[in-house]
C-alpha positions in Angstrom: 38.3 -20.4 -57.2 39.6 -18.6 -60.3 40.3 -14.9 -59.7 38.0 -11.9 -61.1 38.7 -8.0 -62.2 36.2 -6.1 -61.4 37.1 -3.6 -64.2 36.2 0.1 -64.3 34.5 0.7 -61.2 34.5 3.6 -59.7 36.0 2.6 -56.5 35.5 4.1 -53.0 39.0 3.9 -51.2 40.0 5.0 -47.7 40.4 8.7 -48.4 39.2 9.3 -52.2 36.9 8.0 -54.8 38.8 6.9 -58.5 38.0 5.2 -61.4 39.7 2.1 -61.1 39.9 -1.9 -61.4 40.0 -4.3 -58.5 41.6 -7.8 -58.8 40.3 -10.5 -55.7 41.7 -14.0 -56.2 41.6 -16.8 -53.0 39.7 -14.4 -50.9 42.0 -11.5 -51.0 42.2 -8.4 -53.1 45.6 -9.0 -54.8 45.8 -5.1 -56.4 44.5 -2.2 -57.8 44.5 -1.7 -61.5 46.8 -4.5 -62.5 46.8 -6.6 -65.2 43.8 -9.1 -66.4 46.6 -12.2 -65.8 43.6 -14.6 -66.8 41.2 -13.4 -63.8 37.5 -13.5 -65.1 36.6 -10.0 -65.9 33.5 -8.0 -64.4 32.7 -5.1 -66.3 31.5 -2.4 -63.8 31.7 0.9 -65.6 29.6 3.1 -64.3 28.8 1.2 -61.4 30.2 2.4 -57.5 32.6 -0.5 -55.8 32.7 0.4 -52.0 34.1 -2.0 -48.8 31.3 -4.2 -47.7 29.3 -3.1 -44.6 30.5 -4.2 -40.9 27.8 -3.9 -38.8 28.8 -3.6 -35.2 25.1 -4.1 -34.0 22.5 -5.0 -35.5 19.0 -7.0 -33.6 16.8 -7.2 -36.6 17.5 -10.9 -36.7 15.0 -10.7 -33.7 11.8 -10.3 -36.3 13.1 -13.6 -37.9 13.2 -15.2 -34.7 10.1 -13.8 -33.5 8.1 -12.4 -36.1 4.7 -11.7 -34.4 4.8 -11.3 -30.8 5.1 -14.5 -28.9 5.6 -16.4 -32.1 8.5 -18.1 -32.7 9.8 -20.0 -34.9 12.9 -22.7 -35.7 16.0 -20.6 -34.7 18.1 -22.2 -37.6 15.6 -21.0 -40.4 15.5 -17.7 -38.7 19.0 -17.4 -39.0 19.7 -18.6 -42.4 17.1 -15.9 -43.5 18.8 -13.2 -41.8 22.3 -14.5 -43.4 20.5 -13.9 -46.9 19.0 -10.4 -45.8 22.6 -9.4 -44.4 24.4 -10.2 -47.8 21.6 -8.2 -49.9 21.8 -5.7 -48.2 26.3 -5.5 -48.6 27.1 -6.6 -45.0 29.6 -9.1 -45.0 30.6 -8.9 -41.3 27.3 -8.7 -39.2 27.4 -8.6 -34.8 23.6 -9.9 -33.8 22.9 -7.9 -30.9 21.8 -10.8 -29.1 20.3 -9.6 -25.7 20.9 -11.6 -22.9 18.2 -10.8 -20.1 16.3 -12.1 -17.2 13.1 -11.9 -19.0 11.5 -14.8 -20.4 10.8 -15.3 -24.3 12.6 -13.8 -27.2 15.6 -12.2 -24.8 15.9 -14.9 -22.4 19.1 -17.1 -21.9 17.3 -20.1 -23.1 16.9 -18.1 -26.0 20.6 -17.0 -26.3 22.0 -20.7 -26.1 19.6 -21.5 -28.8 21.1 -18.8 -31.1 24.8 -19.7 -30.1 24.6 -23.4 -30.8 22.6 -22.7 -34.1 25.3 -20.7 -35.1 27.8 -23.0 -34.2 25.8 -25.7 -36.5 25.3 -23.3 -39.3 28.4 -21.6 -39.8 30.0 -24.1 -42.9 26.7 -23.0 -44.9 26.5 -19.1 -43.6 27.5 -17.1 -46.4 28.0 -13.7 -44.4 30.8 -13.5 -41.2 27.9 -14.0 -38.4 29.0 -12.8 -35.2 27.6 -12.1 -31.6 27.0 -9.0 -29.6 26.8 -10.5 -26.5 24.3 -7.7 -25.2 24.1 -8.6 -21.4 21.7 -7.2 -19.6 23.5 -6.8 -16.1 20.9 -7.8 -14.0 21.0 -10.9 -15.4 23.3 -13.2 -13.4 22.1 -16.2 -15.2 24.1 -15.6 -18.7 27.5 -16.0 -17.3 27.5 -19.6 -18.4 26.8 -18.8 -21.9 29.2 -15.6 -22.0 32.1 -17.7 -20.8 31.4 -20.3 -23.4 30.9 -17.7 -26.3 34.2 -15.8 -25.4 36.0 -19.4 -26.1 34.7 -19.2 -30.1 37.0 -18.7 -32.8 34.8 -15.9 -34.0 35.5 -13.7 -30.9 32.4 -12.0 -29.8 31.7 -8.5 -28.1 30.5 -7.9 -24.9 27.9 -4.9 -24.1 27.2 -4.0 -20.9 23.4 -2.7 -21.3 21.2 -1.7 -18.2 17.5 -1.7 -19.1 16.5 -2.9 -16.1 16.9 0.9 -14.6 15.5 2.3 -17.3 12.1 0.6 -17.4 12.0 1.8 -13.7 13.0 5.2 -14.1 10.4 7.4 -12.9 8.6 9.9 -15.5 9.4 13.0 -14.5 12.9 12.2 -15.0 13.7 12.3 -19.1 15.7 8.7 -20.1 18.5 11.1 -21.6 19.1 12.3 -18.1 18.8 8.7 -16.2 21.2 8.7 -13.5 24.2 6.3 -13.3 22.9 2.8 -13.2 24.4 2.3 -9.5 23.7 5.7 -7.8 21.8 5.5 -4.2 18.4 7.0 -4.4 17.8 5.9 -7.7 14.5 7.7 -9.1 12.2 4.8 -9.4 8.2 4.9 -10.9 5.6 4.2 -8.9 4.4 1.0 -10.0 0.8 1.6 -10.3 1.3 4.7 -12.7 -0.5 4.3 -16.2 2.6 4.8 -18.2 4.5 2.0 -16.6 1.7 -0.5 -16.4 1.4 0.3 -20.6 5.0 -0.4 -20.6 5.3 -4.0 -18.4 2.2 -4.8 -20.9 4.4 -4.5 -23.8 7.1 -6.4 -22.5 5.0 -8.9 -21.2 4.1 -9.6 -25.0 7.0 -10.3 -25.9 8.3 -12.3 -23.3 4.7 -14.1 -23.4 3.7 -13.8 -19.7 0.5 -12.3 -18.2 1.8 -8.2 -17.3 1.1 -9.2 -13.4 3.8 -12.1 -13.6 6.5 -9.6 -15.7 5.8 -6.9 -13.0 6.5 -9.8 -10.3 9.9 -10.9 -11.8 11.0 -7.6 -12.1 10.3 -6.6 -8.4 12.6 -10.2 -7.9 15.2 -8.8 -10.2 15.0 -5.2 -8.6 15.6 -6.7 -5.5 19.4 -8.1 -6.2 20.7 -4.6 -7.5 23.1 -4.9 -4.4 25.0 -8.4 -6.3 25.0 -6.2 -9.6 28.4 -4.1 -9.6 30.2 -7.5 -8.7 28.9 -9.2 -11.0 29.7 -6.3 -14.0 33.6 -6.6 -13.0 33.6 -10.4 -13.4 32.3 -10.3 -16.7 34.5 -7.4 -17.6 37.6 -9.5 -16.5 36.0 -12.0 -18.5 36.2 -10.4 -21.6 39.6 -8.9 -21.1 41.1 -12.4 -20.7 39.9 -13.2 -24.1 41.0 -10.1 -25.6 37.3 -9.1 -26.3 36.0 -5.7 -27.5 33.6 -4.2 -24.7 31.0 -1.5 -25.3 28.2 0.4 -23.3 24.9 0.9 -24.1 23.1 4.1 -23.9 25.3 5.8 -21.2 23.2 9.4 -20.2 25.6 10.5 -17.8 29.7 11.1 -17.9 30.1 8.8 -14.6 28.4 5.7 -16.6 30.6 6.3 -19.6 34.0 6.3 -17.2 32.9 3.3 -15.3 32.5 1.2 -18.0 35.9 2.7 -19.7 37.8 1.7 -16.5 36.5 -2.1 -16.8 37.7 -2.2 -20.1 34.4 -1.0 -22.3 36.2 1.5 -24.6 33.3 1.9 -27.0 30.6 4.2 -26.2 27.2 2.6 -28.0 24.3 4.9 -28.8 25.0 8.0 -25.9 21.9 9.6 -25.4 23.4 12.9 -24.0 26.0 15.1 -26.0 27.8 15.3 -22.5 28.5 11.7 -23.1 29.5 12.3 -26.9 32.1 15.3 -25.2 33.5 13.0 -22.7 33.9 9.7 -24.9 35.8 11.7 -27.8 37.9 13.5 -25.0 38.8 10.2 -24.0 39.6 8.3 -27.6 36.2 6.0 -27.2 34.7 5.2 -30.7 31.3 6.0 -30.7 28.4 4.4 -32.3 25.1 5.6 -33.4 21.9 3.8 -35.8 22.1 4.1 -39.1 18.6 4.5 -39.2 18.9 7.6 -37.0 21.2 8.9 -40.1 18.7 7.7 -42.8 15.8 9.0 -40.8 17.3 12.5 -40.1 17.0 12.1 -36.5 16.7 9.6 -33.4 13.0 8.2 -32.5 14.1 8.3 -29.1 14.7 11.9 -28.9 18.5 11.5 -28.5 21.4 13.4 -30.4 20.7 13.7 -34.3 23.6 11.3 -36.0 24.2 13.6 -39.0 24.8 16.5 -36.4 27.1 14.0 -34.7 29.0 13.2 -37.6 29.6 16.8 -38.8 30.9 17.6 -35.5 33.1 14.9 -35.4 31.1 13.0 -32.7 30.3 9.6 -34.3 32.8 7.1 -35.7 30.3 4.4 -36.5 26.8 3.8 -37.9 25.0 0.3 -37.2 22.1 -1.2 -38.9 20.4 -1.5 -35.5 17.2 -3.0 -35.9 16.9 -2.2 -39.9 19.5 -3.7 -42.2 19.3 -1.5 -44.9 19.7 1.4 -43.2 23.6 1.2 -43.7 23.2 2.1 -47.4 20.0 4.6 -46.6 22.4 6.1 -44.3 25.3 6.7 -47.0 22.5 7.9 -49.4 20.8 10.5 -46.9 24.2 11.8 -45.3 25.7 12.2 -48.8 22.4 14.7 -50.2 22.9 16.2 -47.5 26.6 17.3 -47.7 27.3 15.9 -44.1 31.0 14.8 -44.9 32.4 13.4 -48.6 31.5 9.7 -49.6 34.7 8.5 -48.3 34.4 9.8 -45.3 30.9 8.6 -44.7 31.8 5.1 -45.9 34.6 5.0 -43.0 31.4 4.8 -40.6 29.9 1.6 -42.3 33.1 -0.3 -42.6 36.6 0.3 -41.5 35.9 2.3 -38.5 33.6 -0.6 -37.2 36.4 -3.2 -38.4 38.9 -1.3 -36.2 36.7 -0.7 -33.1 36.2 -4.5 -33.2 40.1 -5.7 -33.6 39.2 -6.7 -37.0 42.3 -5.5 -38.8 41.8 -7.8 -42.2 38.8 -6.0 -43.7 37.2 -3.1 -44.0 38.9 -1.2 -46.7 39.7 -1.6 -50.8 43.8 -2.6 -50.2 45.8 -5.4 -51.2 45.8 -8.0 -48.9 42.8 -7.4 -47.1 40.0 -9.6 -47.3 37.5 -9.4 -50.2 34.7 -8.3 -48.7 33.2 -5.8 -51.9 30.1 -4.0 -52.2 28.9 -3.3 -56.0 26.1 -0.9 -56.4 24.1 0.4 -59.5 23.3 4.4 -58.1 21.6 6.2 -60.7 21.6 10.0 -60.5 18.8 11.0 -58.2 17.6 7.4 -57.0 18.4 5.5 -54.4 21.2 2.6 -55.1 20.4 -1.0 -55.3 23.4 -3.7 -54.4 24.3 -5.7 -57.4 26.5 -8.1 -56.0 28.4 -8.6 -52.2 31.4 -10.6 -52.1 32.5 -11.9 -48.6 36.0 -13.3 -48.5 36.4 -13.4 -52.3 32.9 -15.6 -52.5 29.8 -14.4 -54.3 27.5 -13.7 -51.1 24.9 -12.1 -53.3 24.4 -11.4 -56.9 21.3 -9.9 -58.7 20.6 -8.5 -62.1 23.0 -9.1 -64.9 25.9 -6.6 -64.7 25.9 -4.0 -68.2 28.1 -1.7 -68.0 26.8 2.0 -67.5 28.1 5.4 -68.8 30.2 7.6 -66.7 26.8 9.9 -66.3 24.6 7.1 -64.9 26.9 7.8 -61.4 25.4 10.4 -59.1 27.6 13.2 -59.0 28.5 13.5 -55.5 30.1 9.5 -55.9 32.2 10.7 -58.9 
Protein backbone atom coordinates (compact mmCIF):
# COMPACT_ATOMS: atom_id res chain seq x y z
CA UNK A 1 0.00 0.00 0.00
CA UNK A 2 1.41 3.36 -1.04
CA UNK A 3 2.21 5.85 1.70
CA UNK A 4 -0.04 8.91 2.02
CA UNK A 5 0.77 12.42 3.20
CA UNK A 6 -2.17 14.42 4.54
CA UNK A 7 -0.80 17.85 3.86
CA UNK A 8 -1.49 21.20 5.51
CA UNK A 9 -4.40 20.33 7.81
CA UNK A 10 -4.89 21.79 11.25
CA UNK A 11 -3.99 18.76 13.32
CA UNK A 12 -5.47 18.01 16.73
CA UNK A 13 -2.57 16.75 18.83
CA UNK A 14 -2.75 15.62 22.43
CA UNK A 15 -2.15 19.10 23.86
CA UNK A 16 -2.47 21.55 20.97
CA UNK A 17 -3.76 22.24 17.46
CA UNK A 18 -1.22 23.16 14.79
CA UNK A 19 -0.86 23.23 11.03
CA UNK A 20 1.06 20.11 10.03
CA UNK A 21 1.34 17.29 7.54
CA UNK A 22 0.89 13.71 8.68
CA UNK A 23 2.45 10.78 6.86
CA UNK A 24 0.94 7.30 7.07
CA UNK A 25 2.22 4.01 5.72
CA UNK A 26 1.47 0.35 6.34
CA UNK A 27 -1.27 1.23 8.79
CA UNK A 28 0.89 3.46 10.98
CA UNK A 29 1.66 7.12 11.40
CA UNK A 30 5.25 7.41 10.21
CA UNK A 31 5.93 11.07 10.71
CA UNK A 32 4.68 14.61 11.27
CA UNK A 33 6.03 17.34 8.97
CA UNK A 34 8.35 14.97 7.16
CA UNK A 35 9.31 14.84 3.49
CA UNK A 36 6.82 13.53 0.96
CA UNK A 37 9.27 10.79 0.00
CA UNK A 38 7.07 9.40 -2.76
CA UNK A 39 3.85 9.45 -0.76
CA UNK A 40 0.50 10.21 -2.37
CA UNK A 41 -0.43 13.73 -1.27
CA UNK A 42 -3.89 14.49 0.11
CA UNK A 43 -4.38 18.27 0.13
CA UNK A 44 -6.02 19.20 3.42
CA UNK A 45 -5.38 22.89 3.89
CA UNK A 46 -8.36 24.43 5.69
CA UNK A 47 -9.50 21.04 7.01
CA UNK A 48 -9.23 19.63 10.51
CA UNK A 49 -7.40 16.33 11.05
CA UNK A 50 -7.97 14.56 14.37
CA UNK A 51 -7.64 11.11 15.91
CA UNK A 52 -10.56 8.91 14.92
CA UNK A 53 -13.01 8.17 17.71
CA UNK A 54 -12.70 5.28 20.16
CA UNK A 55 -16.23 4.44 21.28
CA UNK A 56 -16.22 2.63 24.63
CA UNK A 57 -19.99 2.04 24.73
CA UNK A 58 -22.43 2.12 21.82
CA UNK A 59 -25.72 0.29 21.50
CA UNK A 60 -27.11 2.01 18.39
CA UNK A 61 -26.42 -1.25 16.53
CA UNK A 62 -29.59 -2.59 18.18
CA UNK A 63 -31.64 -0.42 15.83
CA UNK A 64 -30.12 -2.26 12.89
CA UNK A 65 -30.78 -5.66 14.47
CA UNK A 66 -34.34 -4.69 15.47
CA UNK A 67 -35.47 -1.69 13.41
CA UNK A 68 -39.02 -1.98 14.81
CA UNK A 69 -40.19 -3.54 18.10
CA UNK A 70 -40.30 -7.29 17.65
CA UNK A 71 -38.99 -7.11 14.05
CA UNK A 72 -35.48 -8.55 13.70
CA UNK A 73 -33.35 -8.65 10.56
CA UNK A 74 -30.45 -10.99 9.74
CA UNK A 75 -27.65 -10.22 12.17
CA UNK A 76 -24.87 -10.18 9.56
CA UNK A 77 -26.77 -7.63 7.46
CA UNK A 78 -27.28 -5.49 10.54
CA UNK A 79 -23.61 -5.61 11.53
CA UNK A 80 -22.36 -4.75 8.05
CA UNK A 81 -24.64 -1.71 8.03
CA UNK A 82 -23.46 -0.76 11.52
CA UNK A 83 -19.85 -0.98 10.37
CA UNK A 84 -20.58 1.48 7.56
CA UNK A 85 -22.29 3.89 9.95
CA UNK A 86 -19.36 3.78 12.34
CA UNK A 87 -16.82 4.60 9.64
CA UNK A 88 -18.97 7.40 8.25
CA UNK A 89 -19.13 8.96 11.71
CA UNK A 90 -15.39 8.85 12.31
CA UNK A 91 -15.42 5.92 14.73
CA UNK A 92 -12.46 3.63 14.10
CA UNK A 93 -12.78 1.50 17.26
CA UNK A 94 -16.20 0.53 18.56
CA UNK A 95 -17.20 -1.46 21.62
CA UNK A 96 -20.72 -2.67 20.91
CA UNK A 97 -22.66 -2.71 24.17
CA UNK A 98 -24.10 -6.20 23.77
CA UNK A 99 -26.72 -6.61 26.47
CA UNK A 100 -26.85 -10.18 27.80
CA UNK A 101 -30.14 -10.38 29.63
CA UNK A 102 -32.56 -12.96 30.98
CA UNK A 103 -35.30 -11.48 28.80
CA UNK A 104 -36.03 -13.06 25.40
CA UNK A 105 -35.68 -11.28 22.08
CA UNK A 106 -33.21 -8.55 21.17
CA UNK A 107 -31.22 -8.62 24.42
CA UNK A 108 -31.31 -12.34 25.02
CA UNK A 109 -28.32 -14.63 25.34
CA UNK A 110 -29.44 -16.38 22.13
CA UNK A 111 -29.19 -13.10 20.21
CA UNK A 112 -25.87 -12.47 21.93
CA UNK A 113 -24.52 -15.76 20.55
CA UNK A 114 -25.72 -14.80 17.06
CA UNK A 115 -23.89 -11.47 17.23
CA UNK A 116 -20.73 -12.95 18.70
CA UNK A 117 -20.51 -15.60 15.97
CA UNK A 118 -21.47 -13.17 13.21
CA UNK A 119 -18.68 -10.76 14.23
CA UNK A 120 -16.19 -13.62 14.10
CA UNK A 121 -17.32 -14.58 10.58
CA UNK A 122 -17.46 -11.00 9.32
CA UNK A 123 -14.22 -9.74 10.81
CA UNK A 124 -12.18 -9.96 7.58
CA UNK A 125 -14.86 -7.88 5.80
CA UNK A 126 -15.34 -5.18 8.41
CA UNK A 127 -13.76 -1.76 8.09
CA UNK A 128 -13.84 -0.61 11.70
CA UNK A 129 -12.29 -2.40 14.68
CA UNK A 130 -15.55 -3.89 15.96
CA UNK A 131 -15.24 -5.15 19.53
CA UNK A 132 -17.70 -6.12 22.24
CA UNK A 133 -18.62 -4.69 25.55
CA UNK A 134 -20.29 -7.64 27.27
CA UNK A 135 -23.03 -5.65 28.95
CA UNK A 136 -23.98 -8.35 31.38
CA UNK A 137 -27.17 -8.27 33.40
CA UNK A 138 -26.06 -9.68 36.73
CA UNK A 139 -29.26 -11.72 37.19
CA UNK A 140 -28.59 -13.56 33.90
CA UNK A 141 -26.71 -16.69 34.94
CA UNK A 142 -27.29 -18.20 31.49
CA UNK A 143 -24.75 -15.83 29.93
CA UNK A 144 -21.70 -17.43 31.58
CA UNK A 145 -20.76 -19.77 28.67
CA UNK A 146 -20.94 -16.88 26.19
CA UNK A 147 -18.87 -14.60 28.41
CA UNK A 148 -16.31 -17.35 28.97
CA UNK A 149 -15.88 -17.90 25.24
CA UNK A 150 -15.85 -14.21 24.33
CA UNK A 151 -13.09 -13.52 26.85
CA UNK A 152 -10.80 -15.89 24.94
CA UNK A 153 -11.07 -13.77 21.78
CA UNK A 154 -7.96 -12.07 20.42
CA UNK A 155 -10.06 -8.88 20.19
CA UNK A 156 -10.38 -8.70 23.94
CA UNK A 157 -13.87 -7.56 24.97
CA UNK A 158 -14.79 -5.45 27.96
CA UNK A 159 -17.15 -6.67 30.68
CA UNK A 160 -19.73 -4.26 32.08
CA UNK A 161 -21.78 -5.09 35.15
CA UNK A 162 -25.40 -4.02 34.74
CA UNK A 163 -28.34 -4.52 37.08
CA UNK A 164 -31.49 -3.34 35.37
CA UNK A 165 -33.52 -5.95 37.25
CA UNK A 166 -33.46 -4.01 40.50
CA UNK A 167 -34.00 -0.80 38.51
CA UNK A 168 -37.17 -2.24 36.98
CA UNK A 169 -38.45 -3.21 40.40
CA UNK A 170 -37.53 0.01 42.21
CA UNK A 171 -40.39 1.53 44.20
CA UNK A 172 -41.72 4.68 42.47
CA UNK A 173 -41.19 6.73 45.64
CA UNK A 174 -37.42 6.33 45.19
CA UNK A 175 -35.72 8.29 42.40
CA UNK A 176 -33.59 6.14 40.14
CA UNK A 177 -30.61 8.40 40.97
CA UNK A 178 -31.04 7.37 44.63
CA UNK A 179 -31.50 3.66 43.96
CA UNK A 180 -29.92 1.72 46.84
CA UNK A 181 -26.97 -0.61 46.40
CA UNK A 182 -28.13 -3.58 44.34
CA UNK A 183 -27.64 -6.14 47.09
CA UNK A 184 -28.96 -4.20 50.09
CA UNK A 185 -31.37 -6.06 52.35
CA UNK A 186 -34.92 -4.78 52.23
CA UNK A 187 -34.60 -3.37 48.73
CA UNK A 188 -37.64 -1.11 48.04
CA UNK A 189 -39.70 -3.03 45.47
CA UNK A 190 -42.61 -1.52 43.54
CA UNK A 191 -46.14 -2.92 43.83
CA UNK A 192 -46.72 -5.04 40.76
CA UNK A 193 -50.17 -3.54 40.23
CA UNK A 194 -48.87 0.05 40.07
CA UNK A 195 -49.87 1.68 36.72
CA UNK A 196 -46.37 3.01 36.10
CA UNK A 197 -44.86 -0.43 36.61
CA UNK A 198 -47.42 -2.07 34.34
CA UNK A 199 -46.68 0.42 31.54
CA UNK A 200 -42.95 -0.17 31.91
CA UNK A 201 -43.49 -3.92 31.67
CA UNK A 202 -45.60 -3.49 28.54
CA UNK A 203 -42.77 -1.52 26.90
CA UNK A 204 -40.19 -4.16 27.81
CA UNK A 205 -42.52 -6.95 26.67
CA UNK A 206 -42.75 -5.44 23.17
CA UNK A 207 -38.96 -5.49 22.86
CA UNK A 208 -38.88 -9.08 24.13
CA UNK A 209 -41.77 -10.07 21.84
CA UNK A 210 -43.85 -11.58 24.65
CA UNK A 211 -47.04 -10.52 26.41
CA UNK A 212 -46.83 -8.21 29.46
CA UNK A 213 -48.15 -11.02 31.64
CA UNK A 214 -45.46 -13.39 30.41
CA UNK A 215 -42.81 -10.74 30.98
CA UNK A 216 -43.91 -10.09 34.57
CA UNK A 217 -43.95 -13.82 35.28
CA UNK A 218 -40.42 -14.13 33.92
CA UNK A 219 -39.23 -11.16 35.99
CA UNK A 220 -40.80 -12.63 39.12
CA UNK A 221 -38.88 -15.87 38.62
CA UNK A 222 -35.63 -14.02 38.02
CA UNK A 223 -36.08 -11.93 41.16
CA UNK A 224 -36.58 -15.10 43.19
CA UNK A 225 -32.94 -16.06 42.56
CA UNK A 226 -31.56 -12.79 43.86
CA UNK A 227 -29.55 -14.48 46.60
CA UNK A 228 -27.40 -16.22 43.98
CA UNK A 229 -26.30 -13.01 42.28
CA UNK A 230 -23.28 -11.99 44.43
CA UNK A 231 -21.48 -15.29 43.94
CA UNK A 232 -22.13 -15.18 40.22
CA UNK A 233 -20.85 -11.61 39.97
CA UNK A 234 -17.66 -12.64 41.76
CA UNK A 235 -17.18 -15.55 39.36
CA UNK A 236 -17.62 -13.40 36.24
CA UNK A 237 -15.21 -10.81 37.62
CA UNK A 238 -12.62 -13.52 38.21
CA UNK A 239 -13.00 -14.68 34.60
CA UNK A 240 -12.48 -11.15 33.32
CA UNK A 241 -9.45 -10.60 35.55
CA UNK A 242 -7.86 -13.80 34.27
CA UNK A 243 -8.34 -12.53 30.70
CA UNK A 244 -7.00 -9.08 31.63
CA UNK A 245 -10.22 -7.62 30.24
CA UNK A 246 -11.29 -4.09 31.20
CA UNK A 247 -14.30 -4.03 33.52
CA UNK A 248 -16.92 -1.35 34.09
CA UNK A 249 -19.93 -0.87 36.33
CA UNK A 250 -23.00 0.81 34.89
CA UNK A 251 -25.45 3.35 36.33
CA UNK A 252 -23.98 3.38 39.85
CA UNK A 253 -26.10 5.53 42.17
CA UNK A 254 -24.35 4.86 45.48
CA UNK A 255 -20.75 5.11 46.65
CA UNK A 256 -21.19 1.60 48.07
CA UNK A 257 -22.04 0.26 44.61
CA UNK A 258 -18.98 1.84 42.99
CA UNK A 259 -16.72 0.53 45.77
CA UNK A 260 -18.16 -2.99 45.46
CA UNK A 261 -17.43 -3.25 41.75
CA UNK A 262 -14.07 -1.49 42.01
CA UNK A 263 -12.96 -4.09 44.55
CA UNK A 264 -13.81 -6.78 41.98
CA UNK A 265 -11.62 -5.07 39.38
CA UNK A 266 -14.22 -2.92 37.59
CA UNK A 267 -12.17 0.26 37.70
CA UNK A 268 -14.24 2.20 35.13
CA UNK A 269 -17.37 4.05 36.25
CA UNK A 270 -19.86 4.09 33.38
CA UNK A 271 -22.73 6.60 33.50
CA UNK A 272 -22.75 7.36 37.25
CA UNK A 273 -26.16 8.63 38.28
CA UNK A 274 -25.36 10.86 41.25
CA UNK A 275 -22.70 13.42 42.12
CA UNK A 276 -21.53 11.42 45.13
CA UNK A 277 -20.52 8.58 42.80
CA UNK A 278 -18.60 10.95 40.52
CA UNK A 279 -16.68 12.27 43.50
CA UNK A 280 -15.96 8.80 44.86
CA UNK A 281 -14.80 7.59 41.45
CA UNK A 282 -12.52 10.60 41.01
CA UNK A 283 -11.04 10.17 44.49
CA UNK A 284 -10.20 6.56 43.62
CA UNK A 285 -8.77 7.44 40.20
CA UNK A 286 -11.49 5.59 38.26
CA UNK A 287 -12.04 6.72 34.65
CA UNK A 288 -15.58 8.11 34.31
CA UNK A 289 -17.67 7.60 31.17
CA UNK A 290 -20.71 9.66 30.19
CA UNK A 291 -22.84 9.70 27.07
CA UNK A 292 -21.95 11.96 24.16
CA UNK A 293 -25.68 12.57 23.51
CA UNK A 294 -25.84 14.07 27.02
CA UNK A 295 -23.07 16.53 26.06
CA UNK A 296 -24.48 17.21 22.59
CA UNK A 297 -28.03 17.87 23.85
CA UNK A 298 -26.96 19.89 26.87
CA UNK A 299 -28.16 17.44 29.50
CA UNK A 300 -29.22 13.90 30.35
CA UNK A 301 -32.62 12.63 29.22
CA UNK A 302 -32.79 10.71 32.52
CA UNK A 303 -32.10 13.66 34.80
CA UNK A 304 -28.61 12.46 35.70
CA UNK A 305 -25.75 14.99 35.98
CA UNK A 306 -25.00 16.94 32.81
CA UNK A 307 -21.87 15.92 30.94
CA UNK A 308 -20.70 19.47 30.24
CA UNK A 309 -20.81 20.40 33.91
CA UNK A 310 -18.96 17.22 34.88
CA UNK A 311 -16.29 17.84 32.24
CA UNK A 312 -15.80 21.40 33.44
CA UNK A 313 -15.37 20.08 36.99
CA UNK A 314 -12.88 17.40 35.96
CA UNK A 315 -15.40 14.64 36.70
CA UNK A 316 -15.72 13.10 33.25
CA UNK A 317 -12.89 11.48 31.29
CA UNK A 318 -14.67 9.77 28.40
CA UNK A 319 -17.66 10.39 26.15
CA UNK A 320 -19.25 7.38 24.44
CA UNK A 321 -21.77 7.34 21.60
CA UNK A 322 -24.31 5.54 23.81
CA UNK A 323 -27.38 5.35 21.54
CA UNK A 324 -26.38 7.72 18.68
CA UNK A 325 -23.13 7.41 16.73
CA UNK A 326 -23.05 11.01 15.39
CA UNK A 327 -23.14 12.29 18.99
CA UNK A 328 -19.40 11.91 19.45
CA UNK A 329 -18.71 14.60 16.87
CA UNK A 330 -21.82 16.51 17.91
CA UNK A 331 -20.55 16.67 21.48
CA UNK A 332 -17.28 18.19 20.29
CA UNK A 333 -19.23 20.90 18.47
CA UNK A 334 -21.45 21.78 21.43
CA UNK A 335 -18.71 21.66 24.05
CA UNK A 336 -16.36 23.77 21.95
CA UNK A 337 -19.09 26.33 21.18
CA UNK A 338 -19.83 26.57 24.91
CA UNK A 339 -16.08 26.91 25.63
CA UNK A 340 -16.14 24.10 28.15
CA UNK A 341 -12.47 23.32 27.41
CA UNK A 342 -9.92 23.76 24.61
CA UNK A 343 -10.44 21.51 21.60
CA UNK A 344 -7.45 19.17 22.28
CA UNK A 345 -8.74 18.54 25.82
CA UNK A 346 -12.23 17.85 24.50
CA UNK A 347 -10.94 15.54 21.77
CA UNK A 348 -9.10 13.41 24.31
CA UNK A 349 -12.53 12.54 25.75
CA UNK A 350 -13.41 10.67 22.56
CA UNK A 351 -10.04 9.28 21.52
CA UNK A 352 -7.05 9.06 23.85
CA UNK A 353 -8.89 8.62 27.16
CA UNK A 354 -11.21 5.78 26.06
CA UNK A 355 -8.29 4.03 24.36
CA UNK A 356 -6.32 4.13 27.60
CA UNK A 357 -9.29 3.01 29.71
CA UNK A 358 -9.78 -0.01 27.41
CA UNK A 359 -6.07 -0.85 27.48
CA UNK A 360 -5.49 0.07 23.81
CA UNK A 361 -2.09 1.74 23.84
CA UNK A 362 -1.62 1.81 20.07
CA UNK A 363 -4.28 4.41 19.20
CA UNK A 364 -6.19 7.48 20.34
CA UNK A 365 -3.71 10.21 19.39
CA UNK A 366 -1.68 11.40 16.44
CA UNK A 367 1.94 10.44 16.99
CA UNK A 368 4.59 8.53 15.02
CA UNK A 369 4.41 4.77 15.51
CA UNK A 370 0.72 4.64 16.43
CA UNK A 371 -2.11 3.22 14.33
CA UNK A 372 -3.25 5.55 11.58
CA UNK A 373 -6.81 5.92 12.88
CA UNK A 374 -7.64 9.39 11.61
CA UNK A 375 -10.60 11.63 10.85
CA UNK A 376 -10.53 14.49 8.34
CA UNK A 377 -13.31 17.07 8.76
CA UNK A 378 -14.85 19.84 6.74
CA UNK A 379 -15.83 22.40 9.39
CA UNK A 380 -16.96 25.77 8.00
CA UNK A 381 -17.30 28.64 10.45
CA UNK A 382 -20.67 28.59 12.20
CA UNK A 383 -21.76 25.33 10.60
CA UNK A 384 -21.76 21.71 11.74
CA UNK A 385 -18.71 19.68 10.70
CA UNK A 386 -18.91 16.82 8.24
CA UNK A 387 -16.53 13.86 8.07
CA UNK A 388 -14.70 13.82 4.76
CA UNK A 389 -12.55 10.78 5.31
CA UNK A 390 -11.91 8.18 7.99
CA UNK A 391 -8.78 6.04 8.06
CA UNK A 392 -8.74 2.82 10.09
CA UNK A 393 -5.20 1.51 10.55
CA UNK A 394 -4.30 3.45 7.42
CA UNK A 395 -7.08 1.96 5.28
CA UNK A 396 -9.67 4.22 3.72
CA UNK A 397 -12.62 3.37 5.90
CA UNK A 398 -14.85 6.15 4.59
CA UNK A 399 -14.57 8.82 1.93
CA UNK A 400 -17.07 11.50 1.00
CA UNK A 401 -16.61 14.47 -1.31
CA UNK A 402 -13.40 15.10 -3.26
CA UNK A 403 -10.88 16.90 -1.12
CA UNK A 404 -10.31 20.48 -2.23
CA UNK A 405 -7.97 22.93 -0.51
CA UNK A 406 -9.81 25.54 1.54
CA UNK A 407 -8.64 28.94 2.72
CA UNK A 408 -7.49 29.04 6.31
CA UNK A 409 -10.35 31.38 7.21
CA UNK A 410 -12.87 28.62 6.47
CA UNK A 411 -11.99 26.80 9.68
CA UNK A 412 -13.76 27.78 12.93
CA UNK A 413 -11.73 30.26 14.97
CA UNK A 414 -11.84 28.04 18.07
CA UNK A 415 -10.11 25.25 16.15
CA UNK A 416 -7.23 27.39 14.90
